[in-house]
C-alpha positions as CSV (number, residue, x, y, z in Angstrom):
1,M,22.3,-13.4,-3.6
2,K,18.6,-12.9,-3.1
3,R,16.9,-11.0,-5.9
4,V,14.4,-8.2,-5.1
5,L,11.7,-6.7,-7.4
6,I,10.2,-3.3,-6.4
7,T,7.2,-2.1,-8.4
8,A,5.2,1.2,-8.4
9,G,2.8,2.9,-10.7
10,I,0.4,0.0,-11.0
11,H,-2.1,2.8,-10.3
12,G,-1.1,5.7,-12.4
13,N,-2.2,8.6,-10.1
14,E,-0.2,7.4,-7.1
15,T,2.5,10.0,-7.4
16,A,4.4,9.6,-4.1
17,S,5.0,5.9,-4.7
18,I,6.1,6.5,-8.3
19,L,8.6,9.2,-7.2
20,L,9.9,7.1,-4.4
21,A,10.5,4.1,-6.8
22,R,12.3,6.4,-9.2
23,E,14.6,7.6,-6.4
24,I,15.3,4.0,-5.3
25,K,16.0,3.1,-8.9
26,G,18.5,5.9,-9.3
27,W,20.2,5.0,-6.1
28,I,20.5,1.3,-7.1
29,E,21.9,2.1,-10.5
30,G,24.4,4.6,-9.0
31,S,25.5,2.1,-6.4
32,G,26.0,-0.8,-8.9
33,I,23.6,-3.1,-7.1
34,S,22.8,-6.0,-9.4
35,N,20.3,-8.0,-7.5
36,V,17.5,-5.4,-7.3
37,E,15.2,-4.3,-10.2
38,V,12.8,-1.4,-9.9
39,L,9.7,-0.8,-12.2
40,P,8.6,2.7,-11.2
41,E,5.9,3.0,-13.9
42,A,4.4,-0.5,-14.1
43,N,1.2,0.8,-15.7
44,K,2.9,3.3,-18.0
45,K,-0.2,4.6,-19.9
46,A,-2.0,5.2,-16.6
47,V,1.0,7.1,-15.2
48,E,1.2,9.2,-18.3
49,S,-2.5,10.0,-17.9
50,N,-2.3,10.5,-14.2
51,Q,-5.2,8.2,-13.5
52,R,-5.7,5.1,-11.5
53,N,-6.9,2.8,-14.2
54,N,-5.3,1.9,-17.6
55,P,-6.9,4.3,-20.1
56,E,-6.8,1.6,-22.8
57,D,-9.4,-0.6,-21.2
58,D,-10.4,1.3,-18.0
59,K,-9.3,-1.7,-15.9
60,D,-7.7,-1.6,-12.4
61,L,-4.4,-3.3,-13.1
62,N,-4.1,-4.5,-9.5
63,R,-7.4,-6.4,-9.8
64,V,-6.4,-8.6,-12.8
65,F,-3.3,-10.5,-11.8
66,P,-2.0,-12.9,-12.7
67,G,-3.3,-11.6,-16.0
68,K,-3.7,-13.2,-19.4
69,K,-1.2,-13.6,-22.3
70,N,-3.9,-12.8,-24.9
71,G,-6.3,-10.7,-22.8
72,S,-7.1,-7.0,-22.6
73,D,-4.2,-4.5,-22.4
74,S,-4.2,-4.5,-18.6
75,E,-4.4,-8.3,-18.5
76,K,-1.4,-8.5,-20.8
77,I,0.6,-6.1,-18.6
78,A,-0.4,-8.0,-15.5
79,Y,0.7,-11.3,-17.2
80,E,4.2,-9.8,-18.1
81,I,4.7,-8.4,-14.6
82,F,3.6,-11.5,-12.8
83,H,5.8,-13.8,-14.8
84,K,8.8,-11.4,-14.3
85,A,8.0,-11.2,-10.5
86,K,8.0,-15.0,-10.2
87,E,11.7,-15.0,-11.0
88,F,12.5,-12.9,-7.9
89,D,13.0,-13.9,-4.3
90,F,11.2,-10.9,-2.8
91,V,8.5,-8.6,-4.3
92,I,7.7,-5.2,-2.9
93,D,4.8,-3.3,-4.5
94,L,4.6,0.5,-3.6
95,H,1.2,2.2,-3.5
96,T,-0.5,5.3,-2.0
97,Y,-3.8,5.8,-0.5
98,G,-6.7,6.9,-2.7
99,E,-8.1,10.2,-3.7
100,N,-8.9,12.6,-0.8
101,R,-7.2,10.3,1.7
102,V,-3.9,10.1,3.5
103,C,-2.3,7.4,5.6
104,I,0.8,6.5,7.6
105,P,3.3,4.2,6.0
106,H,2.1,0.6,6.5
107,I,2.5,-2.8,4.9
108,I,-0.3,-5.0,3.7
109,S,0.3,-8.7,3.2
110,D,-0.8,-12.2,4.2
111,I,1.3,-11.9,7.3
112,R,-0.1,-15.2,8.6
113,K,2.4,-16.8,6.2
114,D,5.8,-16.8,7.9
115,Y,7.7,-15.8,4.8
116,N,5.6,-12.7,4.3
117,R,5.9,-11.8,7.9
118,N,9.6,-12.2,7.8
119,L,9.9,-9.8,4.9
120,A,7.6,-7.3,6.5
121,S,9.7,-7.3,9.6
122,R,12.8,-6.3,7.7
123,L,11.5,-3.2,5.9
124,G,11.7,-0.7,8.7
125,I,8.0,0.2,8.6
126,K,6.2,0.4,11.9
127,Y,2.9,-1.3,11.0
128,A,2.0,-4.4,9.0
129,I,-1.6,-5.4,8.4
130,Q,-3.2,-8.7,7.5
131,T,-4.7,-8.4,4.0
132,K,-8.4,-9.0,3.4
133,M,-7.8,-9.9,-0.3
134,S,-6.4,-13.3,-1.2
135,S,-6.1,-12.9,-4.9
136,R,-6.0,-10.7,-8.0
137,Q,-3.4,-8.3,-6.6
138,L,0.3,-8.6,-7.5
139,F,1.5,-9.2,-3.9
140,S,-1.3,-11.7,-3.2
141,E,-0.7,-13.7,-6.4
142,I,3.0,-13.9,-5.8
143,S,2.4,-14.9,-2.2
144,N,0.0,-17.6,-3.3
145,I,2.9,-19.3,-5.2
146,G,5.0,-19.4,-2.0
147,K,7.2,-16.3,-2.5
148,P,7.5,-13.4,0.0
149,A,5.5,-10.4,-1.3
150,V,4.1,-7.2,0.3
151,L,2.3,-4.0,-0.6
152,I,3.4,-0.8,1.0
153,E,1.0,2.1,1.3
154,I,2.2,5.7,1.8
155,C,0.8,9.3,1.6
156,G,-2.3,9.6,-0.7
157,A,-3.0,9.8,-4.4
158,N,-1.4,13.0,-5.7
159,T,-0.3,13.8,-2.1
160,I,3.3,14.1,-1.1
161,I,4.3,13.7,2.6
162,E,8.1,14.0,2.5
163,K,8.9,12.6,5.9
164,D,6.9,9.4,5.2
165,M,8.6,9.0,1.8
166,E,12.0,9.4,3.5
167,E,11.0,6.8,6.2
168,V,10.0,4.2,3.5
169,K,13.1,5.0,1.4
170,K,15.4,4.5,4.3
171,G,13.7,1.2,5.2
172,L,14.0,-0.1,1.6
173,K,17.7,1.0,1.4
174,D,18.4,-0.7,4.8
175,F,16.7,-3.9,3.6
176,I,18.7,-4.0,0.4
177,D,21.9,-3.2,2.3
178,R,21.5,-5.4,5.4
179,G,18.0,-6.8,5.7
180,K,17.9,-7.1,9.5
181,E,14.6,-7.4,11.4
182,K,13.1,-4.1,12.7
183,N,10.5,-3.2,15.3
184,T,7.3,-3.9,13.5
185,T,3.8,-4.1,15.0
186,F,1.5,-6.7,13.2
187,F,-2.2,-6.4,13.1
188,D,-4.6,-9.2,12.4
189,E,-7.4,-7.1,11.1
190,Y,-8.5,-3.6,10.2
191,E,-11.8,-1.9,9.8
192,K,-13.1,0.9,7.5
193,I,-15.6,3.2,9.2
194,R,-18.5,4.1,6.9
195,P,-21.0,6.4,8.5
196,S,-24.5,6.3,6.9
197,D,-24.8,10.1,6.5
198,E,-23.6,11.8,3.3
199,G,-22.0,15.3,3.5
200,Y,-18.8,17.3,4.0
201,F,-16.4,15.4,6.2
202,I,-13.9,17.3,8.5
203,P,-11.5,14.9,10.3
204,A,-10.7,15.3,14.0
205,V,-7.9,12.7,14.1
206,K,-4.7,12.0,12.2
207,P,-3.1,8.9,10.8
208,G,-1.0,7.2,13.4
209,E,-3.1,8.3,16.4
210,T,-4.7,5.7,18.7
211,I,-8.4,6.1,19.1
212,E,-10.9,4.6,21.6
213,K,-14.3,3.2,20.9
214,G,-16.8,6.1,21.2
215,S,-14.2,8.8,20.5
216,K,-14.8,11.6,18.0
217,I,-13.1,11.1,14.6
218,G,-14.7,14.0,12.7
219,T,-17.9,15.7,11.6
220,I,-20.1,15.4,8.6
221,D,-22.0,18.6,7.9
222,G,-21.4,19.5,11.5
223,K,-22.7,16.2,12.9
224,V,-20.1,14.4,15.1
225,V,-18.9,11.0,13.8
226,I,-18.0,8.5,16.5
227,S,-15.7,5.5,16.2
228,D,-17.3,2.2,17.0
229,V,-13.9,0.5,17.3
230,E,-10.6,1.2,19.1
231,G,-7.2,0.9,17.5
232,T,-4.6,2.8,15.4
233,V,-5.7,5.1,12.6
234,L,-4.0,3.9,9.4
235,G,-5.6,6.4,7.1
236,I,-8.3,9.0,7.0
237,Q,-10.4,10.9,4.4
238,T,-9.2,14.5,4.1
239,E,-11.6,17.4,4.3
240,S,-13.9,16.7,1.5
241,T,-17.4,15.4,0.5
242,Y,-18.2,12.0,1.8
243,N,-20.4,9.5,0.0
244,P,-21.3,6.4,2.1
245,E,-22.0,4.3,-1.0
246,S,-18.3,4.5,-2.2
247,D,-16.2,6.0,0.6
248,Y,-15.0,5.4,4.1
249,V,-13.8,8.1,6.6
250,V,-11.2,6.2,8.6
251,S,-9.3,2.9,8.4
252,V,-8.4,1.5,11.8
253,A,-6.0,-1.3,12.6
254,K,-7.8,-3.2,15.4
255,T,-6.1,-6.3,16.7
256,P,-2.3,-6.4,17.3
257,I,-0.8,-9.9,17.0
258,K,0.9,-10.9,20.2
259,N,4.7,-11.3,20.2
260,S,5.2,-8.8,17.3
261,N,8.8,-8.0,16.7
């Protein structure tokens, strides 16, 4: 029987993914399922503080894998999680989008590897995106040792979108129960749109919409922001102040891979 590890709370302010993992954990325990383990609060101190980074060392836990046995607090946590995850056949890491952002449910993984693409196709989530990061995250480090691993993004930090949580919960339950392939669209790349102007951003599109090159995606202090790419909107900054040095306004999945399931 294949063993599955589901993690959440690597970033402590990602409320929706933590709540979802708790629900899945309760369902698993109530159903007597023995081949699935859930860690809803992987970065417990960060969860208790409702902040992204570990308050003990201010490190981003998902940037220090595979960790160090005798390192900082975050590196020790990463080391323990990574060595636990190595014992499982599948690793699924639940996350949300960042502050002042929301997204549609989507998978991020190295989908050029057949074993990751196969896992992604069985989770009941419509979109899967090729990662730009090849190391230091839990899913990428597990993938690098030859085991299927994905990251799932939902909602936004401290933002609850019930229908999206239900979609992902159903997909995970179906995977655990049956694990059949679903209808997934794979994208080979995505782009974050970063206008040069600073100011108050008001979005004009929603996650999941298809946009054309040259179309309006919002305004910054009343000035229209135009997309320079076409594709599917994965996530967008909500109505809030935009800083071009640290933010982006829209993330767009650009290039569908032919012959997606």
